[in-house]
C-alpha positions as CSV (number, residue, x, y, z in Angstrom):
1,X,62.9,-101.6,-126.1
2,X,59.3,-103.0,-124.8
3,X,56.9,-99.6,-124.2
4,X,53.6,-101.4,-124.7
5,X,52.5,-100.6,-121.1
6,X,50.3,-103.8,-120.5
7,X,53.0,-105.9,-121.8
8,X,55.3,-103.7,-119.3
9,X,53.4,-104.5,-116.5
10,X,53.5,-108.1,-116.7
11,X,56.7,-108.3,-117.2
12,X,57.7,-106.6,-114.1
13,X,55.3,-108.6,-112.2
14,X,57.2,-111.4,-113.9
15,X,60.5,-110.4,-112.7
16,X,59.5,-109.0,-109.4
17,X,60.9,-111.8,-107.3
18,X,64.4,-111.6,-109.7
19,X,64.6,-107.9,-109.4
20,X,64.4,-108.1,-105.0
21,X,67.4,-110.9,-105.9
22,X,69.2,-108.2,-108.1
23,X,68.6,-105.7,-105.4
24,X,70.2,-107.8,-102.8
25,X,73.0,-108.8,-105.2
26,X,73.7,-104.7,-105.4
27,X,73.7,-104.6,-101.5
28,X,75.6,-107.5,-100.9
29,X,77.5,-109.2,-103.8
30,X,78.2,-106.3,-106.5
31,X,82.3,-105.6,-106.4
32,X,81.8,-102.1,-107.6
33,X,81.3,-99.1,-105.1
34,X,78.0,-97.2,-105.0
35,X,79.5,-94.1,-107.0
36,X,80.5,-96.7,-109.7
37,X,77.2,-98.1,-110.1
38,X,75.4,-94.7,-109.9
39,X,77.9,-93.8,-112.8
40,X,76.6,-97.0,-114.5
41,X,73.3,-96.1,-114.0
42,X,73.4,-92.6,-115.4
43,X,75.2,-93.9,-118.5
44,X,71.9,-96.7,-119.0
45,X,69.5,-94.1,-118.2
46,X,70.8,-91.9,-121.1
47,X,70.8,-94.7,-124.0
48,X,67.4,-96.3,-122.9
49,X,65.8,-92.7,-122.6
50,X,67.0,-92.0,-125.7
51,X,64.9,-94.8,-127.3
52,X,61.8,-93.9,-125.5
53,X,59.2,-90.8,-125.9
54,X,57.9,-90.1,-122.4
55,X,54.8,-87.9,-124.5
56,X,54.1,-91.6,-126.4
57,X,53.6,-93.1,-122.5
58,X,52.9,-90.7,-120.0
59,X,52.1,-93.6,-117.9
60,X,53.3,-92.1,-114.7
61,X,50.8,-88.9,-115.3
62,X,48.2,-91.9,-115.6
63,X,49.0,-94.0,-112.1
64,X,50.9,-91.7,-109.8
65,X,49.3,-88.8,-107.6
66,X,52.1,-86.5,-107.6
67,X,52.8,-84.5,-104.4
68,X,52.9,-80.4,-104.1
69,X,54.8,-78.5,-101.9
70,X,53.3,-75.3,-100.3
71,X,55.2,-73.2,-103.2
72,X,54.4,-75.6,-105.9
73,X,50.7,-75.2,-104.9
74,X,50.8,-71.4,-104.9
75,X,52.8,-71.4,-108.0
76,X,50.3,-73.8,-110.0
77,X,47.4,-71.9,-108.7
78,X,48.6,-68.5,-109.9
79,X,49.5,-70.4,-113.3
80,X,46.0,-71.5,-113.7
81,X,44.6,-68.1,-112.4
82,X,43.0,-69.6,-109.3
83,X,42.7,-68.9,-105.9
84,X,44.8,-71.2,-103.8
85,X,41.7,-72.6,-101.8
86,X,40.0,-73.2,-105.2
87,X,43.1,-74.9,-106.2
88,X,42.8,-77.3,-103.6
89,X,39.1,-77.9,-103.5
90,X,39.3,-78.7,-107.1
91,X,42.2,-80.7,-107.6
92,X,44.4,-81.8,-104.5
93,X,43.9,-83.7,-101.3
94,X,45.8,-83.9,-98.1
95,X,48.8,-86.1,-98.3
96,X,49.3,-88.4,-95.5
97,X,52.4,-90.0,-96.6
98,X,54.7,-88.5,-94.0
99,X,56.5,-86.4,-96.7
100,X,57.3,-82.9,-96.8
101,X,54.5,-82.7,-99.5
102,X,51.3,-81.5,-97.8
103,X,49.2,-82.1,-100.9
104,X,48.5,-84.5,-104.1
105,X,46.3,-84.8,-107.0
106,X,43.0,-86.3,-106.0
107,X,42.4,-88.2,-109.0
108,X,44.8,-90.5,-111.6
109,X,45.3,-90.0,-114.5
110,X,46.5,-86.9,-113.5
111,X,44.1,-83.8,-114.0
112,X,46.9,-81.4,-115.8
113,X,47.6,-84.2,-118.5
114,X,46.3,-83.6,-121.6
115,X,46.7,-85.2,-124.6
116,X,49.7,-87.2,-123.3
117,X,51.2,-83.6,-122.7
118,X,51.6,-81.9,-119.1
119,X,49.8,-78.4,-119.5
120,X,51.2,-77.0,-116.5
121,X,54.6,-78.4,-117.7
122,X,57.0,-75.3,-117.0
123,X,55.4,-75.1,-113.1
124,X,55.1,-79.0,-112.8
125,X,56.0,-80.2,-109.2
126,X,59.3,-81.4,-108.3
127,X,57.8,-84.8,-108.2
128,X,57.2,-85.0,-111.8
129,X,60.6,-83.2,-113.0
130,X,62.6,-85.6,-111.2
131,X,60.2,-88.9,-112.2
132,X,61.5,-91.6,-112.6
133,X,64.7,-90.6,-110.3
134,X,66.9,-92.1,-112.1
135,X,69.4,-89.5,-112.4
136,X,69.7,-89.0,-108.5
137,X,72.7,-90.7,-106.5
138,X,72.7,-93.5,-104.1
139,X,70.8,-95.7,-106.4
140,X,71.6,-99.1,-104.4
141,X,69.8,-97.6,-101.6
142,X,66.8,-96.3,-103.6
143,X,66.5,-99.7,-105.4
144,X,62.8,-100.3,-103.7
145,X,61.5,-97.6,-105.5
146,X,63.0,-98.5,-108.3
147,X,61.5,-101.8,-108.3
148,X,58.1,-100.1,-107.8
149,X,58.7,-98.1,-110.8
150,X,59.5,-101.1,-113.0
151,X,55.5,-101.6,-113.3
152,X,54.8,-98.3,-114.5
153,X,57.8,-96.8,-116.4
154,X,59.3,-98.6,-119.5
155,X,62.4,-96.4,-118.9
156,X,63.3,-97.9,-115.5
157,X,62.2,-101.0,-116.5
158,X,64.8,-101.4,-119.6
159,X,67.5,-99.7,-117.0
160,X,66.9,-102.6,-114.6
161,X,67.3,-105.0,-117.0
162,X,69.9,-103.6,-118.9
163,X,72.3,-103.2,-115.3
164,X,71.5,-106.6,-114.5
165,X,73.4,-107.7,-117.4
166,X,76.1,-105.4,-117.3
167,X,76.8,-105.8,-113.7
168,X,77.3,-109.6,-114.0
169,X,73.7,-110.6,-112.1
170,X,73.0,-114.1,-112.6
171,X,69.1,-114.6,-112.8
172,X,69.5,-118.2,-111.3
173,X,68.1,-118.5,-107.8
């Protein structure tokens, strides 16, 4: 499996149009129902994840600014022994993405990434603990996000490639 991050990004760039065609295939031509596709995504994810150690990669932590809910913000501030306002001023910026998350880290890589490990792992926000969201249902309806994640996450890239093969997707135009 490819885990070289530069190589993964290059492969994802080359396969972006193909991935959009795969998305269209899933939505319009795949004969499996969405629950069966979700089952296959889970099965494939487990197999791929077993072969990739996230702590040797940590690319998500280098490239993504995770969002924090009010509760998560307070929890992490307490963990770090900081007041709420001090935590916001030191690490966060207001989020303008329209989601329920009101704050996100100011910088990448994540300021809590230390030696490829999360220094607030037990209290990390849900956006981090759920990433890359392959275990969530309704994969077919979330393929835009998955295509985006092929650029940063070797697991998502490999899962997408395996799904194309197992679901009978033709890579030809």
